[in-house]
C-alpha positions in Angstrom: 44.1 -9.8 -27.2 44.1 -6.2 -25.8 41.3 -3.7 -26.6 42.2 -1.3 -29.3 42.9 2.3 -28.3 41.0 5.2 -29.5 43.9 6.3 -31.8 44.1 2.8 -33.2 40.4 2.7 -34.0 40.6 6.0 -35.7 43.7 5.0 -37.8 41.9 2.0 -39.2 38.9 3.9 -40.6 38.9 4.2 -44.4 38.3 7.5 -46.1 35.0 6.3 -47.6 33.6 5.7 -44.1 34.7 9.1 -43.0 32.8 10.5 -46.0 29.7 8.5 -45.1 29.8 9.7 -41.5 30.3 13.3 -42.6 27.2 13.1 -44.8 25.0 11.5 -42.1 26.3 13.9 -39.5 25.5 16.9 -41.7 21.9 15.6 -42.4 21.5 14.9 -38.7 22.7 18.4 -37.6 20.4 20.0 -40.1 17.5 18.0 -38.7 18.4 19.1 -35.1 18.5 22.7 -36.2 15.1 22.3 -37.8 13.8 20.6 -34.7 15.0 23.6 -32.6 16.1 21.4 -29.7 19.9 21.3 -29.5 20.0 18.6 -26.8 19.5 16.2 -29.7 22.9 17.2 -31.1 24.3 14.7 -28.5 23.1 12.0 -30.9 26.3 12.8 -32.9 28.2 10.9 -30.3 26.3 7.8 -31.0 26.6 8.3 -34.8 30.4 8.7 -34.4 30.6 5.4 -32.5 28.4 3.6 -35.1 30.5 4.8 -38.1 34.0 5.4 -36.6 35.0 4.0 -33.2 32.7 1.0 -32.8 32.8 0.8 -29.0 29.1 -0.3 -28.9 29.0 -3.8 -30.6 26.0 -3.2 -32.8 27.3 -5.6 -35.4 28.5 -8.4 -33.0 26.5 -10.9 -34.9 28.6 -10.5 -38.0 31.5 -12.2 -36.2 29.3 -15.2 -35.0 30.4 -18.6 -36.2 26.8 -19.7 -36.3 25.4 -19.1 -39.8 21.8 -19.1 -38.5 22.6 -16.3 -36.1 24.2 -14.2 -38.9 21.2 -14.8 -41.2 18.5 -14.0 -38.6 20.4 -11.0 -37.3 21.1 -9.7 -40.8 17.3 -9.6 -41.4 16.7 -8.0 -38.0 19.3 -5.4 -38.7 17.8 -4.6 -42.1 14.2 -4.4 -40.7 15.2 -2.1 -37.9 17.0 0.2 -40.2 14.0 0.2 -42.5 11.6 0.9 -39.7 13.7 3.8 -38.4 13.8 5.3 -41.9 10.1 4.9 -42.3 9.5 6.5 -38.9 11.4 9.6 -39.8 9.9 9.9 -43.3 6.3 9.4 -42.0 6.8 11.8 -39.1 8.6 14.7 -40.9 8.2 14.4 -44.7 5.0 12.7 -45.7 2.8 9.6 -45.5 0.3 7.6 -47.5 -3.4 7.7 -46.5 -6.5 6.0 -47.8 -9.9 7.8 -48.3 -12.5 5.8 -46.4 -15.6 7.8 -47.3 -17.3 9.8 -50.0 -17.2 13.1 -48.2 -14.9 14.7 -50.8 -16.3 13.2 -53.9 -15.9 14.1 -56.8 -12.5 15.6 -55.9 -11.3 12.5 -54.1 -13.0 9.1 -54.3 -13.6 6.4 -51.7 -10.6 4.0 -52.1 -8.1 6.7 -53.2 -4.6 6.2 -51.7 -3.0 9.6 -51.2 0.5 10.8 -50.7 0.2 13.5 -48.0 2.8 16.2 -47.7 3.6 17.0 -44.0 6.5 19.3 -44.9 4.4 22.0 -46.5 2.7 23.2 -43.3 5.6 22.1 -41.2 5.5 18.7 -39.6 4.5 18.2 -36.0 7.1 16.8 -33.6 5.5 13.5 -32.7 3.4 13.9 -29.5 3.4 10.2 -28.9 7.0 9.4 -30.1 7.0 5.7 -29.1 4.7 4.2 -31.8 4.9 1.6 -34.5 5.4 3.6 -37.8 3.4 1.5 -40.3 0.0 1.7 -38.5 -2.0 4.5 -37.0 -3.4 3.7 -33.5 -4.0 -0.1 -33.5 -1.9 -3.1 -34.4 -3.6 -5.3 -37.0 -4.8 -8.7 -35.8 -3.8 -8.0 -32.3 -6.2 -5.0 -31.9 -4.1 -3.4 -29.2 -2.7 0.2 -29.2 0.2 0.7 -31.5 1.7 3.4 -29.3 2.7 4.2 -25.7 1.1 7.1 -23.9 4.5 7.9 -22.2 6.8 9.6 -22.9 4.8 12.4 -24.6 5.7 15.7 -26.2 3.8 19.0 -26.0 2.6 20.3 -29.4 5.3 21.9 -31.5 5.3 22.4 -35.3 8.5 22.8 -37.2 9.0 25.4 -39.9 7.2 24.7 -43.1 6.7 26.3 -46.5 3.4 28.0 -45.8 0.2 28.0 -43.7 -3.1 26.4 -44.5 -4.8 28.4 -47.3 -8.4 28.6 -48.3 -9.3 25.8 -50.7 -6.6 23.5 -49.4 -7.6 19.9 -48.9 -6.2 19.0 -45.5 -5.6 15.8 -43.6 -6.2 16.3 -39.9 -6.9 14.3 -36.7 -10.6 14.2 -35.9 -11.1 16.7 -33.1 -14.1 15.0 -31.6 -12.1 11.8 -31.5 -10.4 12.5 -28.3 -12.7 10.1 -26.3 -13.7 7.0 -28.2 -15.4 3.7 -27.7 -13.2 1.0 -29.2 -15.8 -0.9 -31.1 -17.2 2.1 -32.9 -14.1 4.3 -33.4 -14.2 4.1 -37.2 -17.9 4.8 -37.4 -19.7 8.2 -37.8 -21.1 7.6 -34.4 -18.5 9.4 -32.3 -18.5 9.4 -28.6 -20.3 12.7 -28.0 -23.2 11.6 -30.3 -23.4 8.3 -28.5 -23.6 10.1 -25.1 -26.4 12.3 -26.4 -28.3 9.2 -27.6 -27.6 6.7 -24.9 -26.0 8.5 -21.9 -22.6 7.8 -20.4 -23.8 5.2 -17.9 -25.5 3.1 -20.5 -22.3 3.1 -22.7 -20.2 2.1 -19.6 -22.6 -0.7 -18.8 -22.7 -2.2 -22.3 -19.0 -2.9 -23.4 -20.2 -5.7 -25.6 -21.9 -3.1 -27.8 -19.6 -0.1 -27.5 -16.3 -1.6 -26.3 -13.8 0.2 -24.0 -14.0 3.9 -23.4 -10.5 5.4 -24.1 -8.7 8.7 -24.6 -6.7 9.2 -27.8 -3.7 11.6 -27.9 -4.0 14.2 -30.6 -1.7 12.5 -33.2 -3.3 9.1 -32.6 -6.9 10.2 -33.4 -8.6 9.0 -36.5 -7.5 10.9 -39.7 -10.0 12.9 -41.6 -9.6 14.7 -44.9 -11.7 17.8 -45.8 -11.4 21.1 -47.6 -10.4 24.2 -45.6 -13.1 26.8 -46.3 -12.6 29.1 -43.3 -9.3 30.4 -41.8 -8.4 31.8 -38.4 -9.9 35.2 -37.7 -12.4 35.0 -40.5 -16.2 35.2 -40.0 -18.1 32.5 -41.8 -21.7 31.7 -42.5 -23.5 29.5 -45.1 -26.6 30.8 -46.8 -28.5 28.5 -49.3 -25.3 26.4 -49.8 -23.1 29.5 -50.5 -20.3 30.1 -48.1 -19.7 33.7 -47.1 -16.4 34.8 -45.6 -16.4 38.2 -44.0 -19.6 38.9 -45.9 -18.3 38.0 -49.3 -19.7 35.0 -51.2 -17.2 32.3 -52.1 -17.2 30.3 -55.4 -18.4 26.7 -55.2 -15.6 24.2 -55.8 -15.8 22.8 -59.3 -16.3 19.2 -58.1 -18.6 20.0 -55.2 -21.9 18.1 -55.2 -25.3 18.1 -53.5 -28.0 15.6 -53.0 -30.9 15.7 -55.5 -34.1 13.9 -56.3 -33.8 13.4 -60.1 -36.0 12.2 -62.9 -34.1 10.3 -65.5 -35.3 9.2 -68.9 -33.9 5.7 -68.4 -33.0 3.5 -65.4 -29.5 3.9 -64.0 -27.1 1.3 -65.5 -23.6 0.2 -64.7 -22.4 2.4 -67.6 -24.0 5.4 -65.9 -22.3 4.5 -62.6 -18.9 4.1 -64.2 -19.3 7.3 -66.3 -19.9 9.5 -63.3 -17.9 7.5 -60.6 -20.9 7.4 -58.3 -20.7 5.0 -55.4 -23.6 2.5 -55.5 -24.2 3.2 -51.8 -25.0 6.8 -52.7 -27.8 5.9 -55.1 -31.4 5.3 -53.8 -34.3 4.4 -56.0 -37.6 6.2 -55.4 -40.3 3.5 -55.7 -43.3 4.7 -53.6 -46.1 5.7 -56.0 -47.2 8.7 -53.8 -43.6 10.0 -53.8 -43.3 9.5 -57.6 -46.5 11.4 -58.1 -45.4 14.2 -55.8 -42.0 14.6 -57.5 -43.5 14.4 -61.0 -45.9 17.2 -60.1 -43.1 19.3 -58.4 -41.0 19.0 -61.6 -43.9 19.6 -64.0 -43.4 16.2 -65.7 -46.0 14.8 -68.0 -44.2 11.7 -69.1 -43.0 8.6 -67.1 -39.6 8.9 -65.5 -37.2 7.0 -63.3 -36.7 8.7 -60.0 -33.6 8.4 -57.8 -31.9 10.2 -54.9 -28.2 10.7 -55.6 -25.4 13.3 -55.3 -24.6 15.5 -58.4 -22.0 18.1 -59.2 -22.8 21.0 -61.6 -20.6 19.3 -64.2 -22.7 16.1 -63.9 -25.9 18.1 -64.2 -24.7 19.8 -67.4 -23.7 16.5 -68.9 -27.0 14.8 -68.2 -28.9 17.8 -69.5 -26.8 17.9 -72.6 -27.6 14.3 -73.6 -31.3 14.6 -72.6 -31.1 12.1 -69.7 -32.1 14.5 -67.0 -35.9 15.3 -67.1 -36.1 17.1 -63.8 -34.4 17.7 -60.5 -34.9 19.2 -57.1 -32.4 19.6 -54.3 -33.1 17.5 -51.3 -32.2 20.3 -48.9 -35.0 22.3 -50.5 -37.5 19.6 -49.6 -36.5 19.3 -46.0 -33.9 20.8 -43.6 -30.9 18.4 -43.8 -29.2 18.1 -40.4 -31.5 20.4 -38.5 -31.1 19.7 -34.7 -27.7 18.0 -35.2 -25.5 21.0 -36.1 -22.6 22.4 -34.1 -23.0 23.9 -31.5 -26.0 22.2 -29.9 -28.5 24.7 -28.6 -27.3 27.8 -30.5 -27.5 25.8 -33.8 -30.8 24.1 -33.2 -32.3 25.8 -36.3 -29.2 25.7 -38.5 -28.9 23.2 -41.3 -26.2 21.9 -43.7 -27.0 24.6 -46.2 -27.9 27.4 -43.8 -25.3 27.5 -41.0 -23.8 30.2 -38.8 -26.6 32.7 -38.4 -25.2 36.2 -39.0 -21.7 34.8 -39.0 -19.4 32.8 -36.8 -15.9 34.0 -35.9 -13.3 31.3 -36.4 -10.8 31.6 -33.5 -7.3 32.8 -34.2 -4.3 32.8 -31.9 -4.4 35.9 -29.9 -8.0 36.7 -30.6 -10.0 37.6 -27.5 -13.8 37.0 -27.3 -16.3 38.0 -24.7 -17.7 35.0 -22.9 -21.5 35.5 -23.1 -23.8 32.5 -23.4 -23.7 32.3 -27.2 -19.9 32.6 -27.3 -19.6 29.9 -24.6 -21.8 27.5 -26.7 -19.5 28.2 -29.7 -16.1 28.0 -28.1 -16.4 26.0 -24.9 -15.1 22.8 -26.6 -12.0 24.8 -27.9 -11.4 26.1 -24.4 -12.0 22.9 -22.5 -10.8 20.2 -24.9 -8.2 21.8 -27.1 -6.7 24.5 -24.9 -6.4 22.4 -21.8 -9.0 23.9 -19.4 -11.1 20.7 -18.8 -12.8 22.0 -15.7 -14.1 25.2 -17.4 -17.9 25.7 -17.2 -20.6 28.3 -17.6 -23.2 28.9 -14.9 -25.8 31.7 -14.2 -24.5 33.9 -17.0 -20.8 33.6 -15.9 -17.9 31.6 -17.4 -15.4 30.0 -15.0 -12.0 28.9 -16.2 -9.5 27.2 -13.9 -11.9 27.9 -11.0 -12.0 31.7 -11.6 -14.7 33.9 -13.1 -13.7 34.9 -16.7 -15.5 37.5 -18.8 -13.1 37.1 -21.8 -10.9 34.4 -23.3 -7.8 34.8 -25.5 -7.1 31.8 -27.8 -3.7 30.1 -27.8 -4.1 28.4 -31.2 -5.4 29.0 -34.7 -8.5 27.2 -35.8 -10.0 26.2 -39.1 -13.4 25.4 -40.6 -13.4 22.2 -42.7 -16.0 20.9 -45.1 -16.4 18.1 -47.6 -17.1 18.7 -51.3 -19.9 16.2 -51.1 -21.7 18.9 -49.2 -24.8 17.0 -48.1 -23.0 13.7 -47.2 -20.1 15.0 -45.2 -19.6 15.0 -41.4 -17.5 18.1 -41.0 -17.2 21.4 -39.0 -20.9 22.1 -39.4 -21.5 19.1 -37.1 -18.5 19.0 -34.7 -16.9 22.4 -34.8 -13.5 23.9 -35.4 -10.2 22.1 -36.2 -7.3 23.3 -34.0 -3.9 23.8 -35.5 -2.3 21.1 -33.5 -4.6 18.5 -35.3 -3.4 19.5 -38.8 -1.4 16.7 -40.4 -0.7 17.8 -44.0 -2.1 18.2 -47.4 -2.6 15.5 -50.1 -0.3 16.0 -53.2 -1.1 13.1 -55.5 -3.3 10.1 -55.8 -1.0 7.1 -55.7 -3.6 4.5 -56.6 -7.4 4.1 -56.4 -9.5 1.0 -55.7 -13.2 0.8 -56.2 -14.4 -1.3 -53.3 -17.7 -2.1 -55.0 -16.1 -3.8 -58.0 -14.2 -7.1 -58.5 -10.5 -7.4 -59.4 -11.3 -7.8 -63.2 -14.3 -5.5 -63.2 -12.7 -2.1 -62.8 -11.5 -2.4 -59.2 -8.3 -0.6 -60.0 -9.0 2.9 -61.3 -6.1 3.4 -63.7 -7.2 6.8 -64.8 -6.7 8.1 -61.2 -3.1 7.0 -60.7 -0.6 9.8 -60.0 -3.1 12.6 -60.6 -3.3 15.9 -58.7 -5.1 15.3 -55.4 -6.5 18.8 -55.3 -7.3 19.9 -58.9 -9.6 22.7 -57.7 -6.8 24.6 -55.9 
C-alpha cells in the first residue's frame, strides 16, 4: 500500500481536528510570544504533524494487534501527556509547596500546603529545563538528583503582573544553598555554617556524617518562604524589634510573634495548645528553682506560677491577659542577645542581634545601584558579587577590592535584591543570618492554603486542620 500524499492526509482531516489544532496553536503561539524567544515557534511544525499530517507515528501502538501493547502504551501515552502538562503548569503558572518549619507562624503553620502563584511576579524560564516535574531536586526512594545539569538556561523572567511588594510572603530558593552536603541539605546547618564550625577539610574527610559536597543550580535549591520586609534600593535597620525603612518605623505584622518567658496561672494543657496553634516543639518548661525565683522577682510576682518559654503574638498576649491566664512576661531578647555573633555579615555584624540589626542602616542592592567598595561594603556585598553576580574569584586585600583580577573601587549591581524575614521573629533563619535574596531566586507568592496537617497529632486527633483549608495565605497583606 503506497504512502499517502500530503494532500491526501490534509483531505482526510475532520473539521473538529482542525479546530483543536487551531486552539492549541494559538495557545502555543501566545506562550512563545510571552517567552520572547521566537525560535520556539518552530514547534508549530511538530504540532501540525501531531494533529494534522501524522508523518511521525506517535500513535503506532493503536494499530497493534497485541492488546497488551495497546493497554500498556495507552497508559504510557496518558502519563506522558499528564507529565508534560504538569511541567508547564508548575514552571509557568503555579505549584503547591509545603511549609516545613515554624518561621512564619502564626501567619502560616508548619504542615500548611500552599498554592504558590508564579505568574504574579512573572515565572522564571527553567534554568535546569530537564527535570522531573513532581519533585524538587531529589527523586524519592532513589535519592539521586531529579534533574540534569545540562542543558541549562541563563536567568530570564517572563512578564508578570507586578514586582515583589513590601509585606508580600514570598517563596524563594535558599541563596546560601548553592553548595550543600547531601546528608544535611534540609537542616538549618547549611554549608557555610558547617565550614565555620568544622572546616572544609574535615567535611570532605567525613562523608559518612555530611554526605557528598554538591553544587545546586539556582532553581534546584531548597525552597524557603518568608515575608519581604525590605525592597531593592531601600535602607533597612532593626531597632528593638522594629524595622526601619529609610528611617521610618514599619508596623509589626498582626501575626508576628516573639519568644517570651511567661508566668501562667495554670499549666499548659492540650486545650491551650490547640487554642493558639502552638507547636509543642516551641514550648519549653522552666523547671530550675533558681530560674523560677529570678523570673518571679523580675516580674514582681508574689504568688506561685507556671513558667514557660514560648512564642507569642500580640493577639495571643491580649487574649491571655483578658482571661487572667497571663501573670507576667518578659521578652527573651531582653534577657540575652539572641543571635549575637551569628548575624550576617560575619565581622561587621558581630554585635548585631535578631532584634537590633543593621547598625545605622544597610542599603539593599538594586539593579544599577553603584556602591563604593570599602571594607564594610565588601563584608556586606561580597557574597552578592561573588556568588550571585558570577564573579567567583573576586576578593578584598590590603584595603582594595579585586574583581575579575582587576582593582575595583566601585561595583554596580546587575540584579535587584530583597530582605526577607519570618513572622516568628525569634525563631526564623532569614536575611538577618544569611543576607540578601537575589531576584533570580524568587519563585512566587502563596495565594491560598490548600490543606494543613499537624504533624504532632494523630489522624483522629486533629491532624487535619479543617479551619485552614482554602484560606488566604497572607491575611496581613
